[in-house]
N, C-alpha and C positions, 0 to 999 in steps of 0.2 A: 711452512706447511701449506698455507693458503696459495702461495705462489705455485707449488707443485700441483695442487688441485686445479688451479687455473690452466696450467700447461696441459694436464691430462685431459681436462674438459675440452680444451681447444683441439687437442690431438684426436679425441673421439669424434668431435664434430667434423674435423677434416676428413677422417676415415669414412664417416657416414656419408659425407658429401661426395667423396670419391667413389664409394660403392654405388650410390644412387646414379652418379654420372656414368658409371660403367654398365649399369643395368640396361639391357636392350629394351628398346621401345616395344610396346605391345599393341599399338593402335596403327591403323592404316586407312588413309582416305584414297579411294580409287575414283577416277573420273570416267564416266561413260556417256556417249552422245545421245542415247535414246532411253527414255523412261518406259518401263513396262506398262502396258495398259491395265494390268492387274498382276497378282503375285502367285498365281496357281499354274505351275508348269504342265499340269494335266488337263488344262482347259484353255490353252491359247497357243497360237503359232509364233508369237513374237519371241525372237531370239533373246531379247533383253531380259526375259523372265529367267531363263536358264543361266544367263550370264551373272545373275546375282545368286540364284538359289541352288543350282546344280552342285552336288557334293558338299555344299556348305550347310544348307538347311534340310534339303530333301535327299533321300538315298533310295536306291533301287535294289533289286536282288543282285544285280551286277552293276559295275560301273566301268566307264571308259577311262583309261589312263592317259598320261600325257603323250604317249607314243601311239595311241589308238588301240591299245591292247585291252582285252576283256579281263577284268579283275573281279574277285569276289567282293560283295558288299554286305547287304543284309543276309544274303545266303553265303554261309561259310564254305559250302561245298555242294556238289550235285553229281548225280549219276544219270546216264542216258541209256535208255533201253536199246537193245540190239537193232530194232527196226527204226530207231531214230525219232520215234514219235512221243515217247514218254520221258519227261524230265522230273526227277525227284530231288527237291531242294531241301538241304538241311539248313535250317535258319539259326542265326545267332540267338543265344538266350540272354536274358538280362537287359534287353534293349527297351528303352522307353521313348515315347513321343515327348515332345517338349511341354505338353500339358500334363505330364505325369502318368498318362495311360500306358499300359503295357503293349509292346509290339509282339504279335504272334502270327501264326499261320492264317487266322481269320482275316487279318488286315491284308495279307497278300491276296487271298481269294476275293475280298471286297474290291481291292484296287484293280485287279485284272478283269473281274466281271464288270466293274463300272466302266473301264476303258473300252471294252468291246460291246457293251450293251446297246440296245436300240436307241436309247436316249443319250448316249455318250456325246460329249462335246469335245472330246480329245482331238487335237489337231492332227494326230497321227493314228487315228482309229484303225487304219489299215494294217498297222503293225500287229494288231491283236487279232485280226481276222483268222489267222491259222489256228488259234486256240479253240479246242473242242470242249474240254472240261477242265475245271480247277477243283481239286479235291483236298480238303484238310485231313491229313492223316493223323496228326497229333499237333500240339501247340508249336512244335519246332520243326514240323515236316509238312511240306505241301507237294502235291503231285499235279503236274500240268501235262495234259495229253493234247497233242496236236492232231489236226485232221490229216496232215501229211508231214513227212520230215521237212525240216527247214534249217538249212545250214547256218543261217544268220540269227537264229533265235536268241542265243545268249547275248549276242551283240545288240540286238534290238531291245532287250531288257535293260541295257545300259543307257538308253536314251533318257533325256529328261522327261519325256512324255510318259515313261514307264515307272516313275518313282512311286514308292508305296506311301499311301495316305491312310488315315484312320477314319472310320465311319463317323466318329464323334466330331471331327473337325473338317471333313472334306468340303462341306457346303460353305464354309467360311474362309477357306484358304485363299480366296482371291484378295481378301483384305487383311486377314490375320493368319498367315501360313504357319502350320504346325507340322514339323517333320521329325526325323530322328537323328539329324546330322550334328556335327561338332559345333555348329553355330545355330543360334536361335534368333528369330525375328524380334527386333525391339521396336522399330518405328518406321513409318513411311510418311515423310513430309512431302506430300504430292507436289510435283513440279520442282523439287529441290534435292531430296536424298532418301536413301533407304539404309537403315542402320541394323547391323547384326552384332550380337555379342556372343561370347564363348558360352557353350553349354556346360553346365555343371554336371558331373557324373556321366559324361559321354562314354559310350560302350567301347570305343576304339582308341587309337592313339590320340593323346591330347594335342590340341593345336597351340601354336606359340602366341597367336594374336588373341587379345582379350576383346577387341572391338574392331569392326570394319565398317566403314561408311562408303556407300556407293553414291557418289555425287553426280547429279545430272548436269552435264555441261554440253549443250547442243552444238557448239561450234569451236573450232580450233582457236579462233580469236580470243575466246575466253579461257580456253584450256591452257594455253601457253603461259599467260601471266600467273595462273593458279599454280602451275607446276614450278615455275621459276621462283615464286615466292615461298614455296614449301607448304602452301595451303593444301595442295593435293600432292601426294607422293607417288602416284602411279597412274598411268594411262595405258591399261593393258592392251587395248585395241582401238586405236584412234587415228584417223586420217588427218595428218597435220599439214600436208601440202608443202609449201615452200618453207614453213617454219621448222621442218624436220632438220634441216642443215644447221640451224641455230642451236638446237638441242644437242645434236651430235657432237658439236664442238665443246660442249660444257662437260667437264669431267665429273660433275656431281651426279650425272645421270647415265643410265645404261640404255642404249637403243638396240632393240632386238627386232630384226625383220624375219618373220616366220611365215608359215603357210596356214591356210584355213581349209575348210570344206565348203567354202562359199563360192558356188558357181554363180557368177553375176551374169544375168541375162536381160535381154530386151524382151520382157514378157509380152506375149502376143495372144489376143483373144481369137483362137482359131476358128470359132464358129460365127464370128461377126464379119460380115462383108466389109471391105474386100479381102480381109485377112484369111477367109476361108478358101481363097484361091492360092494354090501352091506357087504359081508364078509370081504373085505379089510378095509372098514371103521370101522367095528366092531373090527377088529384086532387092528387097531390104537387106538380105544377107550380103549380096554383092556390093551394096552401097556403104556398108559398115567398114570403117577403117579402124581396126582394133588397136594399132599402134598409137594413133592419135588419141583414142579413148583412154588407153592405159597411161599414156603420158599425162593427159589432162585430168583424169579422175583419180589416179593412184600415184602420181609422181613418178611414173615409170616402173612401179614395183609389182604391178599385177602380172599374171602369166596368161597369155592368150589361150582360149579354149575354142574348140569347134563343135562340142557337144556338151552334154550335162554330166561331166565327170571330172574328178580332181586329178591334175597332172601327176601328183605324187603317188597315186594309186598304181599298184602293179598291173592292173587290168586296163590302164588308160591307153587310148589310141589317139594320136594326134590327127585330128580331122579339120584343122584350121584351113587346110587347102581345099576343102569341099566347095566353098564359094569364096574365091579370092576377091580382094577389093578390085572392082571393075565397074566403073560408072557407065561405060557404054553398054556393057552386058545388062546392067540393072535397068537402064532405060529401055532396052530391047525387050526385056521380059515384061515390063509394065505395058508396053505397046501391045505385046501378044495377049496380055490380060484384058485388053480393051481400055486401058487407062493411060494412053499416050500423053494426055494433058495432066497427069498426076491426080492427086486427090487430097482432101483434108482429113485429119484425124487428131485425136487427143493423146497426150503423153502425160500420164499421172505419175508424179514423182514423190516418194516418201522423203522425210526430212533427214537423209543421210548424205554426207558429202559426195560419195561416189555416184549417187543417183542424181543429185541436183547438178553437180558439175558435169557428169556424164550425159545428162539429159540435154544440156545446152549443146554439147558436141554432136550428139545423135541428131538433134533437130537440124543442126547446120548441115550434117552429112545427107540427111534425107531431102533437104531443099535442093541439093544438087541433081536429084532425079525427079523433082516435081512433087514430092510429098510434103505438104505443109502441116507441120505438127504444132498444135496449140499446147503449150506446156501448162500443166495444172499442178502446182505444188499442193500437197496434202499432208496433214499431220499423220503420224503413224497409225493411230486408232482409226482414222478415216480411211486410210489405205486398206487396213485389214477388213473393214466393213465393205467398202465400195468395190475394191478390186478383188481381194482374196475371197470374200464370202459371197457378195452379190454378183460378182463377175461383171460389174458395171465399169468397163474400161475398154480402150482400144489397145494401147501400148503402155508399158511401164518399165521401170528398171529396178531390179531388186536382186540381192544376193541370197541364194538358198543355202543356208549354212548347216542344214542337217546332214549328217554323214551318210554316204552311200545311198542317196535318195533318188536315184534315177527311176525308181519304181513309181514316183509320183505321176509320171506321164501315163501310167496305166489306170489311174483313178478316174472314173467316169465323171465324178463331180468336182474334179480339180479345176482351179480357175483358168488354166490354159485352154480348157475346152477342146482338148486333143483326144482323138479316138482312132487308133490304128490297130485292127485285129492282129496284124503280124507282130507289132511291138508287144501287145498284150500277151500273145502266145509265148514270146521269149521270156517275159517276166514271170509268167506262170511256171515255165520250165525251170527258171532260175530259183524260184521259191521251193521247188521240189528237189533241188540238187545240192548235195553237200560236198561232192568232189571239187576241190579247189581249181584244178585245171579246167574242168568243164564249166565251172562258174565263171572263170576268167573269159573263156570263149563266148559265153552267153552275154557277159557284160560288154564285150567288144561288139557283138551283133546289135545289142540295144543302142549303143552309142552311134553306130553307123546309121541305123534307121532314123533316129532323131535328127542327125545331121542332114541326111538326104531330104527329110521332110521339112527342114528349116522351121521346125516347130516354133522356136524362139530365135531371136538374134543371140547367139552364144558369144559372149564378149570376153570375159577374163575371170580367172580365179582370184578372189579377193585376197590380198596379202594381209598378214597380221602384223601391224606396226605397233610394237610395244615400247613404251618409254617409262622408266621408273627410277627411283632413287637408287644410286649405285650400292647402297647399303641394304637394299631389300633383296632377299633371295627366295626362290621357290615358286615364282609366278611362271606360268606356262609360256614357252617360247612359241609353240605352234598351237593351233586350235583344231585337234582332231574331232572335237565336238564343241558346241557353243557353250563355253563355260569360263568362269574365272575361279578356278579351284584354289581355295585359300588354305587347304589342309596342311601344306608343307611350307607356307610362307612365313618368313621370319626376318627380323632385323639383325644384321651382323655388324661388327666394328670394322 
């Protein structure tokens, strides 16, 4: 009898062990090259904030899906008035913030009024300028009236800058973010990692992961060993350079080359001499060799652009031929600008591979026409303050990863310091137009003006190079918006 008990116990133990072995993992460590300067997507321009928190911790009235489509989120439905100016949103009921407070229409009004208010620090404050009034109809209904019809309004509400926050926690979201999403914030070990855990009682579909850690890994030299050892299981958007071939050959990993909304530009301070001279900007444009830049900064994976627009967009116009690579023409333009002997300038580079590697190449190309660039590497927080906020720069290299953001060139306080009434007029008309065919034509006009004005050096569309464990499913292949949406991510056998 004891023998049978021993056999049964052993069988039960073996079954338990087998069941445990078959159970799918519920944790994931993702590597990312840049650490957010803080954790509030409504108060900063850094893409790294949304890459951790968009759709995971914070949610908006709408959200952008993996194919760039507009989906319901905290608003389960909406109606639009015949004149296109009034949107009535029906909100989901039973939703709670992670601190236990209830979500309702007052939170929507608070968030939209806060984003468009005079004291707003929202990096995309312009998105909310068309809003005239926000009215709480009842706890689950909110009415937003626009000053004019805006065809992109529902899309704009899906940006990370438009997520809904609570008045009780808004002021502390930079350090302790509180949202309504399927994950809640657990810990930020500054300089190391940000950890999210599954939200109990989440209003929507439950997520498969119990825990997700975003580990800060500044360079590929450290990322590859972490991936190969299994310490990190996913690098959703990482420039690996020559190491990519090594990972591609390893059957343990899946390598996915996708697209982004990241227009990578040689940012130019248009009001700072000599860059206020069109001939100088045209000379720079002619001196740029996009193919060399793409090969050196993206491993040949970037797509050349001639204006500020994503090539996968239906309204895209190929304007890369506006200023073809022509050193002789570039020198001639500098001479016409009174700078035959060239000049010196600075090139401030944030700590991302495409900028640092691309900067060396750009500096070399500019030397060919007599422009001597002093490369100044800066940390991300310093770039945001010096270049983006204070406009204290000559040239820089950065990817603008916000979707359909060509309108930033119409913002008078934007760091490019560009002001063209003809361009502004096109954007104003675009904002009032809902007809898709007309919007496409206006987008094309806007692209052409920016290209002709050589506002920036338009370099390439940043590729999305994703590498993750072959048993991980649900990570986005493309980046229609700056995000690492974990809501559908799971481990499979």
